[in-house]
KEDREN-811084 format. One record per residue (C-alpha): residue number from 1; x, y, z. Coordinates in Angstrom, 2 decimals, always signed. Example, Ala and Ser with C-alpha at 12.3 -4.5 7.8 and 13.67 -1.06 7.14 Angstrom:
# residues 2
<1 <+12.30 -4.50 +7.80>>
<2 <+13.67 -1.06 +7.14>>
END
This chain:
# residues 452
<1 <+0.00 +0.00 +0.00>>
<2 <+1.38 +3.41 -0.99>>
<3 <+1.45 +6.16 +1.66>>
<4 <+3.29 +9.47 +1.72>>
<5 <+2.94 +12.79 +3.50>>
<6 <+3.91 +16.40 +2.92>>
<7 <+3.85 +19.39 +5.31>>
<8 <+1.27 +22.06 +4.63>>
<9 <+1.41 +25.81 +5.04>>
<10 <-0.93 +27.12 +7.78>>
<11 <-4.39 +27.99 +6.52>>
<12 <-4.07 +26.11 +3.27>>
<13 <-6.36 +23.15 +3.93>>
<14 <-9.41 +24.36 +1.99>>
<15 <-7.25 +25.36 -0.98>>
<16 <-5.66 +21.92 -0.96>>
<17 <-9.02 +20.14 -0.77>>
<18 <-10.55 +22.11 -3.63>>
<19 <-7.39 +21.77 -5.70>>
<20 <-7.28 +17.98 -5.36>>
<21 <-10.99 +17.56 -6.02>>
<22 <-10.83 +19.83 -9.07>>
<23 <-8.40 +17.39 -10.69>>
<24 <-10.85 +14.53 -9.99>>
<25 <-14.17 +16.26 -10.61>>
<26 <-15.13 +13.87 -13.40>>
<27 <-14.68 +10.84 -11.14>>
<28 <-16.59 +9.68 -8.07>>
<29 <-15.45 +11.38 -4.87>>
<30 <-16.36 +12.24 -1.30>>
<31 <-14.88 +14.92 +0.93>>
<32 <-15.80 +15.15 +4.60>>
<33 <-14.58 +17.67 +7.16>>
<34 <-14.65 +17.04 +10.90>>
<35 <-12.77 +18.61 +13.80>>
<36 <-9.54 +16.87 +12.87>>
<37 <-9.43 +18.02 +9.25>>
<38 <-10.58 +17.03 +5.79>>
<39 <-10.83 +13.44 +4.53>>
<40 <-11.13 +12.73 +0.81>>
<41 <-12.01 +9.53 -1.00>>
<42 <-11.11 +9.64 -4.70>>
<43 <-12.43 +7.20 -7.27>>
<44 <-14.57 +4.16 -6.59>>
<45 <-12.74 +0.91 -5.90>>
<46 <-16.11 -0.66 -5.04>>
<47 <-19.57 +0.73 -4.36>>
<48 <-22.98 -0.29 -3.08>>
<49 <-26.29 +1.44 -3.74>>
<50 <-29.82 +0.56 -2.66>>
<51 <-32.51 +1.96 -4.96>>
<52 <-35.19 +4.45 -3.94>>
<53 <-37.75 +1.71 -3.31>>
<54 <-35.37 -0.21 -1.06>>
<55 <-35.89 -3.43 -3.00>>
<56 <-32.73 -3.73 -5.13>>
<57 <-29.07 -3.40 -4.21>>
<58 <-26.43 -2.75 -6.86>>
<59 <-22.81 -3.62 -6.13>>
<60 <-19.94 -2.59 -8.38>>
<61 <-16.76 -4.48 -7.54>>
<62 <-13.11 -3.67 -8.07>>
<63 <-13.10 -5.41 -11.44>>
<64 <-16.05 -3.15 -12.46>>
<65 <-18.43 -6.10 -12.56>>
<66 <-21.93 -5.05 -11.58>>
<67 <-24.36 -7.23 -9.65>>
<68 <-27.98 -6.28 -8.97>>
<69 <-29.47 -8.24 -6.10>>
<70 <-32.91 -8.21 -4.50>>
<71 <-32.95 -6.94 -0.92>>
<72 <-34.27 -9.94 +0.95>>
<73 <-33.43 -8.86 +4.50>>
<74 <-32.28 -5.68 +6.18>>
<75 <-30.37 -3.14 +4.12>>
<76 <-28.24 -2.59 +7.21>>
<77 <-27.00 -6.17 +6.93>>
<78 <-26.07 -5.52 +3.30>>
<79 <-24.24 -2.37 +4.38>>
<80 <-22.39 -4.19 +7.16>>
<81 <-21.26 -6.89 +4.74>>
<82 <-19.94 -4.29 +2.28>>
<83 <-18.05 -2.44 +5.01>>
<84 <-16.57 -5.68 +6.34>>
<85 <-15.41 -6.68 +2.85>>
<86 <-13.66 -3.41 +2.05>>
<87 <-12.69 -1.92 +5.42>>
<88 <-9.10 -3.16 +5.03>>
<89 <-8.72 -0.55 +2.27>>
<90 <-9.31 +2.33 +4.70>>
<91 <-12.18 +4.74 +5.20>>
<92 <-15.56 +4.15 +3.60>>
<93 <-17.88 +7.00 +2.65>>
<94 <-21.55 +7.14 +1.84>>
<95 <-24.97 +8.56 +2.44>>
<96 <-28.44 +7.52 +3.56>>
<97 <-31.50 +9.30 +2.27>>
<98 <-34.42 +10.52 +4.32>>
<99 <-36.49 +7.43 +3.49>>
<100 <-33.82 +5.08 +4.86>>
<101 <-35.43 +5.31 +8.30>>
<102 <-38.86 +4.45 +6.92>>
<103 <-37.48 +1.35 +5.21>>
<104 <-35.73 +0.21 +8.36>>
<105 <-38.88 +0.57 +10.46>>
<106 <-41.18 -1.03 +7.90>>
<107 <-43.16 +2.13 +7.16>>
<108 <-44.80 +2.89 +3.85>>
<109 <-43.30 +5.93 +2.15>>
<110 <-43.17 +7.87 -1.11>>
<111 <-39.91 +6.94 -2.91>>
<112 <-37.76 +9.71 -4.30>>
<113 <-35.28 +9.44 -7.18>>
<114 <-31.97 +9.02 -5.34>>
<115 <-30.70 +5.84 -3.68>>
<116 <-31.75 +5.43 -0.06>>
<117 <-28.26 +4.16 +0.72>>
<118 <-24.93 +4.49 -1.07>>
<119 <-21.46 +3.42 +0.08>>
<120 <-18.10 +3.79 -1.62>>
<121 <-14.68 +2.30 -0.91>>
<122 <-12.26 +4.76 -2.57>>
<123 <-9.20 +3.94 -4.63>>
<124 <-7.18 +6.78 -3.09>>
<125 <-7.41 +8.41 +0.34>>
<126 <-6.27 +11.94 +1.15>>
<127 <-6.26 +13.46 +4.62>>
<128 <-5.65 +17.19 +5.03>>
<129 <-4.91 +18.03 +8.65>>
<130 <-2.95 +20.62 +10.62>>
<131 <+0.29 +18.69 +10.42>>
<132 <+0.13 +18.10 +6.68>>
<133 <-1.38 +16.12 +3.84>>
<134 <-1.23 +12.34 +3.61>>
<135 <-2.02 +10.39 +0.44>>
<136 <-2.51 +6.63 +0.52>>
<137 <-4.01 +3.89 -1.61>>
<138 <-3.69 +0.27 -2.63>>
<139 <-3.18 +1.28 -6.26>>
<140 <+0.38 +2.57 -5.96>>
<141 <+0.54 +4.36 -9.30>>
<142 <-2.73 +6.22 -8.80>>
<143 <-1.93 +7.22 -5.23>>
<144 <+1.55 +8.37 -6.22>>
<145 <+0.05 +10.49 -8.99>>
<146 <-2.21 +12.23 -6.47>>
<147 <+0.73 +12.78 -4.13>>
<148 <+2.78 +14.31 -6.95>>
<149 <-0.12 +16.65 -7.71>>
<150 <-0.30 +17.75 -4.09>>
<151 <+3.43 +18.23 -3.84>>
<152 <+3.82 +20.21 -7.05>>
<153 <+0.81 +22.44 -7.34>>
<154 <-1.93 +22.25 -4.74>>
<155 <-0.64 +23.52 -1.42>>
<156 <-1.37 +27.24 -1.22>>
<157 <-2.30 +27.52 -4.87>>
<158 <-5.99 +26.82 -5.37>>
<159 <-7.61 +30.13 -4.49>>
<160 <-6.81 +32.01 -7.69>>
<161 <-8.43 +29.32 -9.82>>
<162 <-11.79 +29.24 -8.01>>
<163 <-14.68 +30.76 -9.96>>
<164 <-16.64 +33.71 -8.60>>
<165 <-19.53 +33.37 -11.04>>
<166 <-22.10 +33.67 -8.27>>
<167 <-25.74 +32.90 -8.98>>
<168 <-28.66 +35.24 -8.45>>
<169 <-31.18 +33.28 -6.36>>
<170 <-34.56 +34.35 -5.00>>
<171 <-35.29 +32.24 -1.92>>
<172 <-38.53 +34.03 -1.04>>
<173 <-40.71 +31.90 -3.29>>
<174 <-43.86 +29.86 -2.55>>
<175 <-44.52 +31.70 +0.69>>
<176 <-48.28 +31.09 +0.67>>
<177 <-47.92 +27.37 -0.01>>
<178 <-45.40 +26.90 +2.78>>
<179 <-47.41 +28.97 +5.24>>
<180 <-50.47 +26.87 +4.45>>
<181 <-48.58 +23.64 +5.13>>
<182 <-47.21 +25.02 +8.39>>
<183 <-50.75 +25.96 +9.36>>
<184 <-52.01 +22.42 +8.71>>
<185 <-49.16 +20.92 +10.71>>
<186 <-49.77 +23.32 +13.60>>
<187 <-53.47 +22.44 +13.64>>
<188 <-52.69 +18.73 +13.83>>
<189 <-50.18 +19.33 +16.63>>
<190 <-52.83 +21.24 +18.59>>
<191 <-55.20 +18.31 +18.00>>
<192 <-52.63 +16.04 +19.64>>
<193 <-51.67 +14.01 +16.57>>
<194 <-47.96 +14.73 +17.14>>
<195 <-45.85 +17.26 +19.01>>
<196 <-43.44 +18.63 +16.42>>
<197 <-42.95 +18.62 +12.66>>
<198 <-40.39 +19.98 +10.22>>
<199 <-42.00 +20.89 +6.88>>
<200 <-39.49 +21.75 +4.17>>
<201 <-39.64 +23.67 +0.93>>
<202 <-37.62 +23.45 -2.27>>
<203 <-35.98 +26.32 -4.14>>
<204 <-35.22 +25.19 -7.68>>
<205 <-32.13 +26.65 -9.34>>
<206 <-32.04 +27.77 -12.96>>
<207 <-28.32 +27.12 -13.49>>
<208 <-26.00 +24.19 -12.99>>
<209 <-23.93 +24.43 -9.82>>
<210 <-20.14 +24.41 -9.63>>
<211 <-20.00 +22.28 -6.49>>
<212 <-16.32 +22.81 -5.72>>
<213 <-16.38 +26.59 -6.08>>
<214 <-19.52 +26.61 -3.92>>
<215 <-17.70 +24.53 -1.32>>
<216 <-14.76 +26.93 -1.36>>
<217 <-16.73 +30.13 -0.92>>
<218 <-19.42 +28.67 +1.31>>
<219 <-17.03 +27.06 +3.76>>
<220 <-15.11 +30.30 +4.21>>
<221 <-18.35 +32.02 +5.23>>
<222 <-19.77 +29.29 +7.48>>
<223 <-19.12 +27.72 +10.88>>
<224 <-20.57 +24.23 +10.38>>
<225 <-20.37 +21.19 +12.61>>
<226 <-19.29 +19.24 +9.52>>
<227 <-18.78 +20.06 +5.83>>
<228 <-18.99 +17.74 +2.87>>
<229 <-19.10 +17.51 -0.88>>
<230 <-19.76 +14.41 -2.93>>
<231 <-20.24 +13.18 -6.46>>
<232 <-21.28 +9.54 -6.53>>
<233 <-23.78 +7.33 -8.35>>
<234 <-25.20 +10.29 -10.26>>
<235 <-25.71 +12.41 -7.13>>
<236 <-23.92 +15.62 -6.25>>
<237 <-24.26 +17.53 -3.00>>
<238 <-22.31 +20.17 -1.10>>
<239 <-23.31 +21.10 +2.41>>
<240 <-22.42 +22.84 +5.65>>
<241 <-24.15 +20.67 +8.22>>
<242 <-25.22 +22.35 +11.47>>
<243 <-25.27 +19.13 +13.50>>
<244 <-23.66 +15.73 +13.85>>
<245 <-26.42 +13.16 +13.76>>
<246 <-24.25 +10.32 +15.05>>
<247 <-20.65 +10.02 +16.17>>
<248 <-19.24 +6.77 +17.55>>
<249 <-15.66 +6.36 +18.66>>
<250 <-14.72 +3.17 +20.48>>
<251 <-18.33 +2.46 +21.55>>
<252 <-18.98 +5.98 +22.91>>
<253 <-21.91 +7.43 +20.99>>
<254 <-23.03 +11.06 +20.69>>
<255 <-25.84 +12.81 +18.87>>
<256 <-26.35 +16.55 +18.70>>
<257 <-29.71 +18.22 +19.23>>
<258 <-29.63 +21.47 +17.28>>
<259 <-33.06 +23.07 +17.25>>
<260 <-34.12 +26.65 +17.83>>
<261 <-32.93 +29.31 +15.39>>
<262 <-32.29 +33.04 +15.35>>
<263 <-30.72 +35.20 +12.63>>
<264 <-27.65 +37.19 +13.68>>
<265 <-27.98 +40.78 +12.50>>
<266 <-25.00 +43.09 +12.78>>
<267 <-21.61 +42.49 +14.35>>
<268 <-22.86 +41.81 +17.88>>
<269 <-24.33 +38.29 +18.28>>
<270 <-25.59 +38.89 +21.84>>
<271 <-29.03 +40.36 +21.01>>
<272 <-29.85 +37.35 +18.84>>
<273 <-28.51 +35.01 +21.51>>
<274 <-30.67 +36.57 +24.22>>
<275 <-33.75 +36.53 +22.01>>
<276 <-33.17 +32.88 +21.15>>
<277 <-32.68 +31.80 +24.77>>
<278 <-35.91 +33.52 +25.80>>
<279 <-38.19 +32.54 +22.91>>
<280 <-40.77 +30.01 +24.24>>
<281 <-41.36 +28.42 +20.85>>
<282 <-37.65 +27.90 +20.14>>
<283 <-37.00 +26.55 +23.64>>
<284 <-39.94 +24.14 +23.30>>
<285 <-38.65 +22.96 +19.92>>
<286 <-35.23 +22.29 +21.41>>
<287 <-36.62 +20.43 +24.41>>
<288 <-38.59 +18.14 +22.09>>
<289 <-35.41 +17.44 +20.10>>
<290 <-33.48 +16.52 +23.25>>
<291 <-36.23 +14.17 +24.43>>
<292 <-36.29 +12.49 +21.02>>
<293 <-32.53 +11.99 +21.03>>
<294 <-32.58 +10.48 +24.52>>
<295 <-35.41 +8.14 +23.55>>
<296 <-33.53 +6.92 +20.48>>
<297 <-30.22 +6.37 +22.26>>
<298 <-31.93 +4.57 +25.15>>
<299 <-32.69 +1.73 +22.73>>
<300 <-29.03 +1.03 +21.99>>
<301 <-27.05 +2.35 +24.98>>
<302 <-26.57 +1.14 +28.53>>
<303 <-29.15 +3.09 +30.61>>
<304 <-26.70 +4.41 +33.20>>
<305 <-24.43 +5.87 +30.50>>
<306 <-26.91 +8.37 +29.04>>
<307 <-26.12 +12.03 +29.67>>
<308 <-26.85 +15.47 +28.23>>
<309 <-23.85 +17.75 +27.78>>
<310 <-23.68 +21.46 +26.92>>
<311 <-27.38 +21.68 +27.72>>
<312 <-29.15 +24.40 +25.75>>
<313 <-26.02 +26.32 +24.87>>
<314 <-25.89 +28.57 +21.80>>
<315 <-23.74 +27.78 +18.77>>
<316 <-23.09 +29.88 +15.65>>
<317 <-23.84 +28.27 +12.30>>
<318 <-23.04 +30.76 +9.56>>
<319 <-25.54 +33.60 +9.60>>
<320 <-27.74 +32.07 +12.32>>
<321 <-27.43 +30.83 +15.89>>
<322 <-28.97 +27.63 +17.25>>
<323 <-29.77 +26.16 +20.61>>
<324 <-27.47 +23.18 +21.12>>
<325 <-27.29 +20.13 +23.38>>
<326 <-25.34 +16.88 +23.02>>
<327 <-26.74 +13.53 +24.16>>
<328 <-24.12 +10.85 +24.84>>
<329 <-24.00 +7.22 +25.93>>
<330 <-22.13 +3.94 +25.67>>
<331 <-23.30 +1.37 +23.15>>
<332 <-24.56 -1.90 +24.51>>
<333 <-22.50 -4.96 +23.66>>
<334 <-23.27 -6.15 +20.14>>
<335 <-24.65 -2.80 +18.95>>
<336 <-23.05 -0.62 +16.28>>
<337 <-23.63 +2.51 +14.25>>
<338 <-26.04 +0.77 +11.91>>
<339 <-28.26 -0.03 +14.90>>
<340 <-28.23 +3.62 +15.95>>
<341 <-28.60 +5.38 +12.61>>
<342 <-32.22 +4.60 +11.57>>
<343 <-33.77 +5.90 +14.77>>
<344 <-31.77 +9.11 +14.71>>
<345 <-32.75 +9.86 +11.11>>
<346 <-36.38 +9.10 +12.01>>
<347 <-36.18 +11.54 +14.93>>
<348 <-35.69 +14.50 +12.63>>
<349 <-39.02 +15.31 +11.00>>
<350 <-41.88 +13.97 +13.14>>
<351 <-40.38 +12.75 +16.41>>
<352 <-42.04 +10.02 +18.39>>
<353 <-44.64 +8.67 +15.96>>
<354 <-44.26 +5.00 +15.10>>
<355 <-45.44 +3.09 +12.06>>
<356 <-47.81 +4.40 +9.43>>
<357 <-48.74 +7.43 +11.54>>
<358 <-45.36 +8.99 +10.85>>
<359 <-45.82 +8.82 +7.09>>
<360 <-49.38 +10.13 +7.28>>
<361 <-48.14 +13.08 +9.30>>
<362 <-45.38 +13.83 +6.80>>
<363 <-47.84 +13.69 +3.90>>
<364 <-49.86 +16.42 +5.62>>
<365 <-47.10 +18.99 +5.25>>
<366 <-44.64 +17.60 +2.66>>
<367 <-45.95 +17.43 -0.94>>
<368 <-42.82 +15.97 -2.55>>
<369 <-40.71 +12.92 -1.64>>
<370 <-37.41 +13.73 +0.00>>
<371 <-34.15 +12.37 -1.31>>
<372 <-30.95 +13.16 +0.62>>
<373 <-32.38 +16.18 +2.45>>
<374 <-32.64 +15.35 +6.18>>
<375 <-30.68 +12.16 +5.54>>
<376 <-27.01 +11.79 +6.45>>
<377 <-23.54 +11.74 +4.91>>
<378 <-21.33 +9.01 +6.37>>
<379 <-17.65 +8.50 +7.04>>
<380 <-16.67 +5.14 +8.50>>
<381 <-13.25 +4.00 +9.66>>
<382 <-13.80 +0.54 +11.15>>
<383 <-10.14 +0.02 +12.09>>
<384 <-10.35 +3.06 +14.38>>
<385 <-13.83 +2.25 +15.68>>
<386 <-15.17 +5.40 +14.00>>
<387 <-18.71 +5.83 +12.64>>
<388 <-19.82 +9.36 +11.76>>
<389 <-23.04 +10.58 +10.21>>
<390 <-23.75 +14.27 +9.72>>
<391 <-27.21 +15.63 +9.02>>
<392 <-27.85 +16.81 +5.46>>
<393 <-29.04 +20.39 +5.90>>
<394 <-27.75 +23.72 +4.46>>
<395 <-27.00 +21.75 +1.31>>
<396 <-27.25 +22.21 -2.45>>
<397 <-28.26 +19.15 -4.48>>
<398 <-27.75 +18.30 -8.14>>
<399 <-28.25 +15.44 -10.56>>
<400 <-28.46 +15.25 -14.34>>
<401 <-31.95 +16.76 -14.53>>
<402 <-32.21 +19.29 -11.71>>
<403 <-30.49 +21.34 -9.05>>
<404 <-32.07 +22.72 -5.91>>
<405 <-31.88 +23.98 -2.34>>
<406 <-34.13 +22.75 +0.45>>
<407 <-34.84 +24.08 +3.94>>
<408 <-37.35 +23.51 +6.71>>
<409 <-38.40 +24.88 +10.07>>
<410 <-39.46 +23.18 +13.28>>
<411 <-43.19 +23.56 +13.90>>
<412 <-44.81 +23.27 +17.34>>
<413 <-48.13 +24.36 +18.80>>
<414 <-46.62 +27.84 +19.27>>
<415 <-45.60 +28.31 +15.63>>
<416 <-46.62 +31.20 +13.39>>
<417 <-46.58 +30.38 +9.65>>
<418 <-44.99 +33.66 +8.58>>
<419 <-42.18 +33.28 +11.11>>
<420 <-41.45 +29.70 +10.02>>
<421 <-41.22 +30.82 +6.39>>
<422 <-38.79 +33.55 +7.43>>
<423 <-36.74 +30.96 +9.31>>
<424 <-36.34 +28.88 +6.14>>
<425 <-35.05 +31.98 +4.36>>
<426 <-32.58 +32.62 +7.17>>
<427 <-31.27 +29.06 +6.95>>
<428 <-30.97 +29.26 +3.18>>
<429 <-28.93 +32.41 +3.75>>
<430 <-26.05 +30.24 +4.91>>
<431 <-25.63 +28.76 +1.44>>
<432 <-27.44 +30.56 -1.39>>
<433 <-25.16 +33.65 -1.47>>
<434 <-22.21 +31.33 -2.17>>
<435 <-23.70 +29.28 -5.00>>
<436 <-21.44 +29.42 -8.04>>
<437 <-22.75 +28.63 -11.52>>
<438 <-20.83 +26.31 -13.78>>
<439 <-18.91 +28.12 -16.46>>
<440 <-18.26 +25.01 -18.53>>
<441 <-20.11 +21.72 -18.88>>
<442 <-19.47 +19.25 -16.10>>
<443 <-19.97 +16.28 -18.37>>
<444 <-22.30 +13.38 -17.85>>
<445 <-22.47 +12.18 -14.27>>
<446 <-20.94 +8.75 -14.16>>
<447 <-22.50 +5.66 -12.64>>
<448 <-25.96 +7.12 -12.18>>
<449 <-28.36 +5.12 -10.03>>
<450 <-31.17 +7.67 -10.12>>
<451 <-34.78 +6.95 -11.01>>
<452 <-36.31 +9.23 -13.61>>
END
């Protein structure tokens, strides 16, 4: 296995990431940023996708042979088998769509167009951390080529090549429709059908998105919990996630509850912070999120290990602030990230409703099937006992036919439709000003597993 490292100038990590990805933009890739740095997976050595209906799994092996298999059991078992087969090659990346949780709990749902699960074992790994850049891979020639690129031209040299062809985007569209859906959800909450809902709305984009330029400009302007960009199986997405849905390191599990939002206006964040901390609706929304997270972790953690840390603190996320708490625990023996993930995804939109009732509630306020929005992007490193899933919000999506933004707001019995619409605009404000239009054709997306 090839592995080599090079020191990096301070402050050059984003330039290096964008520079490397730009040279591989026509191939499959994932890039994922956590507190330690950036982790890139370049090219697909092997991949697994499960179609939107959850009934067929497609596996592409190292020899490029493709096998389509019916999903007879749990898709988590298929995912575990893939990870076990390829974990010796290093990190594995992927995503689960919003409907993944419905499949895992046996609920009926409206399929979207994107796979409900996708995993990729890369050919080349790149880590960009404070102490330098490391390139590794089992294909020596390909990994060495990436290392030579990094050494000769990437470090400190990407910024001048990044496009500034920013889009003009109107996010204040479909106000009446969204307000009506919020009103219906609020009425059902008051009737006792559920306690919280998160209706979303879509803002379609007229131009194709330069995902890497958007990553570059958007990350410089944001303070996310995690960042990511991906191009895999016909899907492209770039996001600045406000919360980590699931983090497991050596059996210690954590999930962040980030609910309650206030726009920061001006240079002083304190007025927004005070308003957020004293807003009954936002505090109620956050309390519901914490309770949902505790309930989900209780199913997989030892009871005495559960704890809430940083209770109802305030964190900045780009142009807004959120109420934040972190629920932690220790996994029970025999449990893993795949046991934890479905419940945490399900906790996002209509917490606490089992079975068909959840889908019926969603259909009340969500007219279109969701794809990756409110799902999760994954980075797994089995050798280190690491399983991370970050929530897909503040994200731009793109496939061969369309490109769009999507945002939602938490609705409780105290919600006002006009305020919830405004909140979606505030959240979109963390990404739409940094959308960059393509200046040249991207080319056909390779390996598409989308349903038209």
